[in-house]
C-alpha positions as CSV (number, residue, x, y, z in Angstrom):
1,M,361.9,85.0,134.8
2,R,365.2,84.5,133.1
3,E,368.0,82.4,134.5
4,A,371.3,84.1,134.1
5,C,374.3,82.3,132.5
6,L,376.9,81.1,135.0
7,R,379.9,83.3,135.6
8,P,383.1,82.7,137.6
9,G,382.3,83.4,141.3
10,A,378.6,82.2,141.0
11,S,377.3,79.7,143.6
12,A,377.0,76.8,141.2
13,P,379.5,73.9,141.5
14,P,382.7,73.8,139.4
15,S,381.2,71.2,137.1
16,A,378.4,73.5,136.1
17,H,380.9,76.3,135.4
18,R,383.1,74.1,133.2
19,L,380.2,72.5,131.3
20,A,378.3,75.7,130.8
21,A,381.5,77.4,129.5
22,T,382.0,74.7,126.9
23,W,378.3,73.8,126.1
24,A,376.8,75.3,122.9
25,L,379.8,77.1,121.8
26,D,380.2,77.5,118.0
27,P,383.6,76.7,116.4
28,E,384.6,80.4,116.5
29,H,383.8,80.6,120.2
30,K,381.1,83.2,119.8
31,S,378.4,83.8,122.5
32,P,377.2,80.4,123.9
33,G,374.3,79.1,121.8
34,A,373.6,82.5,120.2
35,C,374.1,81.3,116.6
36,A,372.3,78.1,117.3
37,T,369.4,79.9,119.0
38,A,369.2,82.3,116.0
39,R,368.9,79.3,113.6
40,L,366.1,77.7,115.5
41,C,364.4,81.1,115.8
42,K,364.7,81.5,112.0
43,C,362.9,78.1,111.6
44,A,360.2,79.3,114.0
45,R,359.8,82.5,111.9
46,A,359.6,80.6,108.7
47,R,357.0,78.2,110.1
48,N,354.8,81.0,111.4
49,A,355.3,83.1,108.3
50,L,353.8,80.2,106.3
51,A,350.9,80.0,108.7
52,L,350.3,83.8,108.4
53,K,350.4,83.5,104.6
54,Q,347.8,80.8,104.6
55,D,345.6,83.1,106.9
56,P,345.6,86.6,105.3
57,P,343.9,88.4,108.2
58,A,347.1,87.7,110.2
59,S,345.7,88.6,113.6
60,A,347.7,90.4,116.3
61,R,347.4,87.2,118.3
62,A,349.3,85.3,115.6
63,V,352.1,87.9,115.5
64,Q,352.3,87.8,119.3
65,F,352.6,84.0,119.2
66,L,355.6,84.3,116.8
67,Y,357.5,86.6,119.1
68,T,356.5,84.5,122.2
69,E,357.9,81.4,120.5
70,M,361.2,83.0,119.7
71,D,361.5,84.4,123.3
72,R,360.9,80.9,124.6
73,L,363.7,79.5,122.4
74,R,366.1,82.0,123.7
75,E,365.1,81.4,127.3
76,L,365.4,77.6,126.7
77,A,369.0,78.0,125.6
78,T,369.7,80.2,128.7
79,I,368.4,77.8,131.3
80,I,370.2,74.9,129.8
81,Q,373.5,76.8,129.8
82,S,372.9,77.7,133.4
83,G,373.8,74.2,134.6
84,R,370.7,74.2,136.9
85,A,368.1,72.8,134.6
86,V,366.6,69.3,134.9
87,L,365.8,67.1,131.8
88,F,362.6,65.0,132.0
89,T,362.0,62.4,129.2
90,G,359.1,60.2,128.1
91,A,358.6,57.3,125.7
92,G,359.1,59.5,122.6
93,F,362.7,60.3,123.6
94,S,363.8,56.7,123.0
95,A,362.1,56.4,119.6
96,D,365.3,56.2,117.6
97,A,367.0,53.6,119.8
98,K,367.2,49.8,118.9
99,D,367.4,46.8,121.1
100,R,370.1,44.1,121.1
101,T,368.5,42.4,118.0
102,N,368.5,45.7,116.1
103,Q,364.8,46.1,116.4
104,P,363.3,49.5,117.4
105,L,362.4,49.6,121.1
106,P,358.8,48.5,121.5
107,G,356.1,51.1,121.9
108,S,352.8,50.6,123.7
109,R,351.1,49.0,120.6
110,Q,354.0,46.6,120.0
111,M,354.1,45.6,123.7
112,I,350.3,44.9,123.7
113,G,350.7,42.5,120.8
114,D,353.8,40.8,122.3
115,L,352.2,40.4,125.8
116,W,349.0,39.1,124.3
117,R,350.8,36.4,122.5
118,M,352.8,35.6,125.7
119,V,349.7,35.0,127.8
120,F,346.9,34.1,125.3
121,G,348.9,32.5,122.5
122,D,347.2,32.7,119.1
123,D,343.7,33.6,120.4
124,Q,342.1,36.5,118.6
125,P,343.2,39.8,120.2
126,D,340.7,42.0,121.8
127,D,340.9,45.5,123.4
128,S,343.0,44.5,126.4
129,T,345.2,47.3,127.6
130,L,348.9,47.1,128.2
131,A,348.4,47.7,131.9
132,D,346.0,44.7,132.2
133,L,348.1,42.4,130.0
134,Y,351.2,43.2,132.1
135,D,349.2,42.2,135.3
136,V,348.2,38.9,133.7
137,A,351.7,38.2,132.5
138,L,353.1,38.8,136.0
139,V,350.8,35.9,137.2
140,R,350.9,33.6,134.2
141,A,354.3,34.0,132.7
142,P,356.7,35.8,135.1
143,A,359.9,34.2,133.8
144,R,359.0,34.9,130.1
145,L,358.0,38.4,131.0
146,K,361.4,39.0,132.7
147,E,363.2,37.7,129.7
148,Y,361.1,39.8,127.4
149,L,361.8,43.0,129.3
150,S,365.6,42.2,129.4
151,N,365.7,41.5,125.6
152,R,363.5,44.2,124.3
153,L,364.2,47.1,126.6
154,R,368.0,47.0,126.7
155,V,369.5,49.2,124.0
156,G,372.0,47.4,121.8
157,D,375.1,48.5,120.0
158,S,373.4,49.7,116.8
159,P,374.7,53.3,116.1
160,L,372.7,55.9,117.9
161,P,372.0,59.4,116.5
162,R,374.5,61.9,117.7
163,T,371.6,64.0,119.0
164,Y,371.5,61.7,122.0
165,A,375.1,62.6,122.8
166,A,374.0,66.2,122.7
167,W,371.2,65.7,125.1
168,F,373.2,63.7,127.6
169,G,376.2,65.9,127.2
170,A,374.4,69.1,128.2
171,P,375.1,70.4,131.8
172,W,371.9,69.1,133.4
173,H,371.6,69.0,137.2
174,R,369.8,65.7,137.0
175,I,367.7,63.7,134.5
176,Y,364.3,62.0,135.2
177,T,362.8,59.5,132.8
178,L,359.5,57.6,132.6
179,N,361.2,55.0,130.5
180,V,362.4,51.7,131.6
181,D,365.1,51.2,128.9
182,D,368.8,51.8,129.5
183,L,369.3,54.4,126.8
184,E,371.8,56.5,128.8
185,T,374.0,53.4,129.3
186,A,374.2,52.8,125.5
187,V,374.8,56.5,124.8
188,A,377.7,56.5,127.3
189,R,379.1,53.4,125.5
190,Q,379.0,55.0,122.1
191,F,380.0,58.6,122.8
192,A,382.5,60.4,125.0
193,L,380.3,62.3,127.4
194,P,381.5,65.2,129.7
195,R,380.5,63.3,132.8
196,P,379.9,59.6,133.7
197,V,376.3,58.6,133.9
198,V,374.7,56.8,136.8
199,S,371.3,55.1,136.4
200,V,369.0,55.0,139.4
201,S,365.8,52.9,139.7
202,A,363.1,54.7,141.8
203,N,361.3,51.4,142.3
204,A,364.1,49.2,143.5
205,P,365.2,50.2,147.1
206,S,368.5,48.3,146.7
207,R,369.4,50.4,143.8
208,H,368.8,53.8,145.5
209,H,371.8,55.7,146.6
210,D,372.4,58.6,149.0
211,R,371.6,61.9,147.4
212,D,372.6,64.1,150.4
213,H,375.8,65.1,148.5
214,D,373.9,66.5,145.5
215,R,374.3,70.2,146.4
216,D,378.0,69.8,146.9
217,R,378.9,67.7,143.9
218,D,382.3,68.5,142.4
219,H,383.3,68.7,138.8
220,D,383.9,64.9,138.6
221,A,380.5,63.9,139.8
222,A,378.2,61.8,137.7
223,L,375.0,62.8,135.9
224,E,372.2,61.0,137.7
225,V,369.4,59.5,135.6
226,V,366.4,58.6,137.7
227,H,364.0,56.0,136.2
228,L,360.7,56.8,137.9
229,N,359.0,53.6,136.6
230,G,361.9,51.3,137.3
231,L,364.8,50.2,135.2
232,V,365.4,47.2,132.9
233,G,367.0,44.6,135.1
234,D,364.7,45.2,138.0
235,D,362.3,42.5,139.0
236,P,359.2,42.7,136.8
237,Q,357.2,43.4,139.9
238,Q,359.2,46.6,140.4
239,V,358.7,47.9,136.9
240,T,355.6,50.0,136.7
241,F,353.3,49.0,133.8
242,S,350.2,47.5,135.3
243,T,346.9,48.9,136.6
244,M,347.6,47.4,140.1
245,Q,351.1,48.8,140.2
246,Y,350.0,52.3,139.4
247,A,347.2,51.9,142.0
248,A,349.8,50.9,144.6
249,R,351.9,54.0,143.8
250,L,348.9,56.2,144.2
251,C,348.2,54.9,147.7
252,A,351.5,55.8,149.3
253,P,354.3,58.4,149.2
254,D,356.8,57.7,146.5
255,H,360.5,58.6,147.1
256,G,361.3,59.1,143.5
257,Y,358.4,61.5,142.8
258,E,359.0,63.4,146.1
259,Q,362.5,64.2,144.9
260,L,361.1,65.2,141.5
261,I,358.6,67.6,143.1
262,E,361.3,69.2,145.2
263,D,363.3,69.8,142.0
264,L,360.2,71.2,140.3
265,R,359.9,73.7,143.1
266,T,363.4,75.0,142.7
267,R,364.7,74.3,139.2
268,P,363.7,74.8,135.6
269,F,362.7,71.7,133.7
270,V,362.9,70.7,130.0
271,F,360.4,68.0,129.1
272,V,360.9,65.8,126.0
273,G,359.0,62.9,124.6
274,T,356.0,63.3,126.9
275,T,352.8,65.3,127.2
276,L,352.9,64.9,131.0
277,D,349.8,62.8,131.5
278,E,351.2,60.6,134.3
279,V,348.6,60.3,137.1
280,V,351.3,59.6,139.7
281,L,353.2,62.7,138.8
282,W,350.1,65.0,139.1
283,K,349.1,63.3,142.4
284,H,352.4,64.5,143.9
285,V,352.0,67.9,142.4
286,Q,348.5,68.3,143.9
287,L,349.7,67.1,147.3
288,E,352.5,69.7,147.2
289,R,350.0,72.4,146.2
290,Q,347.7,71.5,149.1
291,H,350.6,71.7,151.5
292,D,351.9,75.0,150.1
293,A,349.4,76.9,148.0
294,E,352.0,79.4,147.1
295,M,354.6,76.9,145.9
296,P,357.0,78.7,143.7
297,R,357.8,77.2,140.3
298,R,360.5,78.0,137.8
299,H,359.5,78.5,134.2
300,S,360.0,75.3,132.3
301,F,359.6,74.1,128.8
302,L,358.0,71.1,126.9
303,I,359.5,70.2,123.5
304,S,356.9,68.7,121.2
305,T,355.7,69.1,117.6
306,S,352.1,69.3,118.7
307,L,350.1,69.8,121.8
308,D,346.3,70.1,122.2
309,R,345.0,73.4,123.3
310,A,343.6,72.3,126.7
311,R,346.9,70.7,127.6
312,Q,348.7,73.9,126.7
313,V,346.5,75.9,129.1
314,L,346.9,73.3,131.9
315,L,350.6,73.3,131.6
316,D,350.9,77.1,131.3
317,T,349.2,77.3,134.7
318,H,352.1,75.4,136.1
319,R,354.6,77.6,134.2
320,I,355.4,74.8,131.7
321,H,355.6,76.4,128.3
322,W,355.3,74.6,125.0
323,I,358.0,74.9,122.3
324,R,357.0,73.5,119.0
325,A,360.0,71.6,117.8
326,T,361.3,68.0,117.6
327,A,363.9,66.7,120.0
328,A,366.3,66.4,117.1
329,E,365.9,70.0,116.1
330,V,366.6,71.2,119.6
331,A,369.6,68.9,119.9
332,E,371.0,70.0,116.5
333,Q,370.4,73.7,116.9
334,L,370.8,74.3,120.7
335,L,372.7,71.4,122.1
336,A,375.1,70.1,119.5
337,Q,377.3,73.2,119.1
338,R,379.9,72.4,121.7
């Protein structure tokens, strides 16, 4: 179940050796991430001790959960250090970033209001969804929509939290994101990262590049960030927001998601800022399961402060285990000690 830390002579590329060797070291060069993991485990113990105190019966199940959570934190540190893990981010991951006008990047509710005014002016808003409003804007105001996406989803030069440098500086094999914003570009502008970052739009064929060299990348290779729903700067028709766009992606094979599923088969994942409710993602997971009922999966982890019980059970069946923490906590305790 556990991924061993890289050692000289292992089969991973030199880049993984170098990054894993420097990643998560404390200033005294103790065991990689050991002190950081211990601190986060201490937080987990304190959090669970409070829960047990509030519930005097303190069932065996609660105690078992405490140790399970600490085990997961240790394994999370191990798989990231391995250099084989893949980071997968959702909307919550970009919550602390700001656009070029120093406004927070818009969430779904903000975009609903903005697109409503774009296509319906001052009319009284109703319960129109973001997906439907995006469809209407594509028809009624394509130029204004393109300008809106460019202005509001490009990350500006306002100082970003250093936790982003920790996330993008870890030795990931690849990063996938559901986000359209260019957060990784802004992070690379503001911080000295161990590797250059290359943004790839899964929706724009002209912006794809050959991935055949991936298994043989040398230590100077870039960290690839694949935008599954398109990237700011794409034509608005190629950025997946609308009902019809999602429907179109359900009707045909999708190159970006096919690569994602292959990575899910063979590599551990760390999910941040998402509860994995993407229909297109689960479509490709199901297709793969039908093709290969015994599809092997690495143990992966989802970072979130909360997760409903049914979703926990669903994700556990896919070997995706919940770690109750914020992205900032993980970055500060497991990633930032370099």
